C-alpha positions in Angstrom: 0.1 -0.2 -0.4 2.9 2.4 1.0 4.3 1.9 -2.8 0.7 2.8 -4.0 0.5 5.9 -2.1 4.0 6.8 -3.1 3.4 6.6 -6.5 0.2 8.8 -5.9 2.6 11.7 -4.5 5.2 11.3 -7.5 2.1 11.8 -10.2 0.8 14.8 -8.2 4.1 16.0 -8.4 4.5 15.3 -12.4 1.2 17.2 -12.8 2.1 20.2 -10.4 5.8 20.8 -11.9 5.5 19.4 -15.1 2.2 20.8 -16.3 2.0 24.4 -14.5 0.3 26.2 -17.2 -2.6 24.1 -16.7 -3.0 24.9 -12.9 -6.3 27.3 -13.4 -8.0 24.6 -15.5 -7.8 22.2 -12.6 -9.1 24.6 -10.2 -11.9 25.4 -12.2 -12.8 21.4 -12.9 -12.5 20.5 -9.6 -15.1 23.7 -8.8 -17.7 22.4 -11.7 -17.5 18.9 -10.2 -18.2 19.8 -6.5 -21.1 18.5 -5.1 -22.5 21.4 -3.9 -22.9 22.6 -7.1 -24.8 19.8 -8.5 -27.7 20.9 -6.1 -27.1 24.7 -6.5 -26.6 25.3 -10.5 -26.6 21.7 -12.1 -30.5 20.5 -10.5 -32.0 24.2 -11.6 -30.7 24.0 -14.9 -31.3 20.7 -15.6 -34.6 20.9 -14.1 -36.0 23.3 -16.4 -35.1 21.8 -19.8 -36.7 18.5 -18.2 -38.5 18.2 -14.8 -38.0 14.3 -14.9 -34.2 14.8 -15.6 -33.8 17.3 -12.9 -35.4 15.1 -10.3 -33.3 12.4 -11.6 -30.0 14.2 -11.1 -31.5 15.7 -7.6 -32.5 12.0 -6.3 -29.3 10.5 -7.8 -26.8 12.9 -6.5 -28.3 13.0 -2.6 -28.4 9.5 -2.6 -25.2 9.0 -3.9 -23.9 11.5 -1.6 -24.7 10.1 1.7 -23.3 6.8 0.1 -20.0 8.3 -0.1 -19.9 9.7 3.4 -20.5 6.1 4.7 -18.2 4.6 2.6 -15.6 7.1 4.0 -16.4 6.1 7.5 -15.7 2.6 6.5 -12.6 2.5 3.9 -11.0 5.4 5.8 -8.1 6.3 3.1 -5.9 9.1 4.1 -5.5 12.3 1.5 -2.2 12.9 -0.4 -1.9 16.5 1.4 -1.5 15.3 5.1 -0.3 11.6 4.4 3.0 13.3 2.5 3.9 14.9 6.4 2.0 12.2 9.2 4.1 9.1 7.3 7.5 10.6 7.0 7.7 10.5 3.3 8.7 14.3 2.5 11.4 13.8 5.2 12.9 11.0 3.4 12.1 11.8 -0.3 12.3 15.6 -1.0 9.3 16.6 -3.2 8.1 19.8 -4.8 4.6 19.7 -4.1 2.0 22.4 -2.6 -1.5 22.9 -1.7 -4.5 25.0 -2.7 -7.3 26.5 -0.9 -9.4 23.7 -2.3 -7.0 20.7 -1.0 -7.8 20.6 2.7 -11.0 18.6 2.9 -11.5 17.3 6.1 -13.3 13.8 5.4 -11.2 10.8 4.8 -10.3 10.1 1.3 -11.5 7.2 -0.2 -13.6 7.4 -2.5 -13.2 10.3 -4.1 -16.5 12.1 -3.7 -16.2 14.5 -6.5 -15.7 11.5 -9.0 -18.2 9.4 -7.5 -20.9 11.6 -6.9 -20.8 13.9 -9.8 -20.2 11.1 -12.0 -23.5 9.4 -10.8 -25.8 12.5 -11.4 -24.6 13.3 -14.5 -25.3 9.8 -15.9 -28.8 10.3 -16.5 -28.3 13.7 -18.2 -25.6 12.2 -20.7 -28.1 9.4 -21.5 -30.7 11.6 -22.2 -28.6 13.8 -24.3 -27.5 10.9 -26.0 -31.1 9.8 -27.1 -31.7 12.8 -28.0 -28.7 12.9 -30.4 -29.3 9.7 -31.7 -32.9 10.5 -32.7 -31.3 13.5 -34.9 -28.4 11.8 -36.9 -27.3 8.7 -38.0 -23.8 9.6 -37.6 -21.9 7.2 -35.2 -19.1 9.6 -34.9 -22.1 12.5 -33.3 -23.8 9.8 -31.3 -20.8 8.9 -29.1 -20.0 12.6 -28.4 -21.9 13.4 -25.4 -20.6 9.9 -24.2 -17.4 11.1 -24.7 -17.7 14.7 -23.4 -19.2 12.7 -20.0 -16.2 10.1 -19.9 -13.5 13.4 -20.4 -14.9 15.6 -17.7 -15.0 13.0 -15.5 -11.3 12.0 -16.4 -10.5 15.7 -16.1 -11.8 15.8 -12.4 -9.9 12.8 -11.4 -6.8 14.3 -12.5 -8.0 17.6 -10.9 -8.3 15.6 -7.8 -4.9 14.3 -8.2 -3.0 17.9 -8.6 -4.6 19.5 -5.9 -3.5 16.9 -3.2 -7.0 15.8 -2.2 -7.0 12.4 -3.4 -4.8 9.5 -4.4 -5.4 8.1 -8.0 -6.7 4.8 -6.4 -9.2 6.6 -4.3 -10.1 8.5 -7.9 -10.4 5.9 -9.4 -12.8 4.2 -6.7 -14.6 7.0 -7.2 -15.3 7.1 -10.6 -16.2 3.4 -10.9 -19.0 3.4 -8.1 -20.3 6.4 -9.7 -20.9 5.1 -12.9 -22.3 2.2 -11.4 -24.8 4.0 -9.1 -25.9 6.0 -11.7 -26.6 3.3 -13.9 -28.6 1.7 -11.2 -30.1 4.6 -9.8 -31.3 5.9 -13.0 -34.7 4.0 -13.9 -35.5 3.7 -10.2 -35.9 7.3 -9.4 -39.1 7.9 -7.7 -41.0 10.5 -9.5 -44.7 10.6 -8.1 -44.9 9.9 -4.0 -46.7 11.2 -1.1 -45.2 14.0 1.0 -44.5 11.4 3.8 -42.4 9.2 1.4 -40.0 12.0 1.0 -40.0 13.0 4.9 -39.4 9.1 5.5 -36.4 8.9 3.0 -34.9 12.2 4.9 -35.5 10.7 8.8 -33.9 7.6 7.2 -30.8 9.5 5.4 -30.2 11.0 9.1 -31.3 8.5 11.3 -29.2 5.7 9.5 -26.0 8.0 9.2 -26.3 8.9 13.2 -26.7 5.3 13.9 -24.1 3.9 12.1 -21.5 7.0 13.1 -22.5 6.3 17.2 -22.1 2.4 16.6 -18.4 2.9 15.4 -17.9 5.9 18.0 -19.1 2.9 20.7 -16.9 0.3 19.4 -13.8 2.8 19.7 -13.6 3.7 16.4 -12.5 8.3 16.2 -14.2 9.3 13.2 -12.8 12.6 13.6 -9.3 11.2 13.1 -9.5 13.4 9.5 -10.4 16.1 10.5 -7.7 16.1 13.4 -5.4 15.4 10.5 -6.5 18.0 8.1 -6.4 20.8 10.3 -2.7 19.7 11.2 -1.1 19.5 8.1 -3.0 22.3 6.0 -1.0 24.9 5.5 -2.8 27.9 6.0 -6.1 27.6 8.9 -8.6 29.4 6.8 -8.1 26.9 4.0 -9.8 24.0 6.2 -13.2 23.5 4.3 -15.4 23.2 7.2 -18.6 22.6 4.7 -16.9 19.0 3.8 -16.9 17.4 7.1 -19.3 14.4 7.1 -22.5 15.7 8.7 -22.5 19.0 6.8 -23.1 16.7 3.9 -25.6 14.4 5.8 -27.7 17.8 6.6 -27.8 18.8 3.1 -28.6 14.9 1.6 -31.4 14.9 4.5 -32.5 18.6 3.9 -32.8 17.7 -0.1 -34.9 14.6 0.6 -37.1 16.6 2.6 -37.2 19.5 0.5 -38.1 17.9 -2.7 -41.1 16.3 -1.2 -42.1 19.7 0.0 -41.7 21.5 -3.5 -43.4 18.7 -5.3 -46.7 18.9 -3.0 -46.8 22.6 -3.1 -49.8 24.4 -5.1 -47.2 27.1 -6.8 -45.3 23.6 -8.3 -48.7 22.6 -9.8 -49.2 25.9 -11.7 -45.7 25.7 -13.4 -46.2 22.0 -14.4 -49.1 23.6 -16.4 -47.4 25.9 -17.9 -44.3 23.7 -18.8 -44.9 22.6 -22.5 -43.4 19.2 -22.7 -40.0 17.9 -22.2 -38.3 18.5 -25.4 -35.1 18.8 -24.2 -33.2 20.8 -26.8 -35.9 23.3 -26.9 -36.0 23.6 -23.2 -32.4 24.4 -23.1 -32.7 27.0 -25.7 -35.8 28.8 -24.1 -33.6 28.8 -20.6 -30.7 30.4 -22.4 -33.2 33.3 -23.7 -34.5 33.3 -20.2 -30.8 34.0 -18.6 -29.8 36.3 -21.3 -31.1 39.3 -19.4 -29.6 38.4 -16.3 -26.1 39.2 -17.9 -26.9 43.0 -17.4 -28.2 42.0 -13.6 -24.8 40.1 -13.0 -22.5 43.1 -15.2 -24.0 45.8 -13.1 -22.8 45.9 -9.9 -19.0 45.2 -11.3 -19.9 48.0 -13.4 -21.0 50.2 -10.6 -17.9 49.1 -8.2 -15.1 49.9 -11.2 -17.0 53.5 -11.3 -16.7 53.8 -7.6 -13.1 52.9 -7.9 -12.3 55.5 -10.2 -14.2 58.2 -8.4 -16.9 58.7 -11.2 
């Protein structure tokens, strides 16, 4: 195992030193694959294009994030940014690696959450776009573009996690495989028309299930805060320690998402919105979303212009 971890450090060193011009790209890729963005950005955009697809992404995202939390509790897994110091590797073998603000996550490292959760949640999106493309063209080369883009993005996510010293390569690989398998398994089983009580029970099950496992492991003498202590100890800057990456932060998000989805789907406002939606043509709805978002560009740019004018004394 030591040789595997050492090889991961050498790979991270090569990425940081041999490809220095790609640093901003890796930071952007890891930001785009942040599980929080699935809830904040991907879900609203995909839901506008297709109600069924949006709910699938949302459901798979919080179920997979919950499973990722449980896997990390049982599989443990060091992160490169603390293992290189804690193991004494950096003292024995000089390495030229450095941390980033996104490096200092506090949970265990195996499997990679960015790869696993994002890979699973985007699986139904890739399948839907592939079906849409296949219905519009007979070219086999064009048909493989959505799947190729999906695989390329996940590969870039994995490399970005190694680059940031957030994960070892084998943790990334485990996350990728688990994400694809879970996406394939969960996509046909997403509940669409259920009572509010179903979503409430789902939220309660996620919260109580994880809490029960936590206290069981704690009673057995396992210190599940070990990774938080190591992250705080070896992070270059205290302000880089990502508090929202702690296990119970994601658990709260998952339980709240399950309950929130149920409440949203059973409000009178939602029924009115569904009546306004004309069909579920993915391409047409994406174009409509783009047209509706165009006026928001001015709203987004206006504060920047005002701030620039203030600096110039206008």
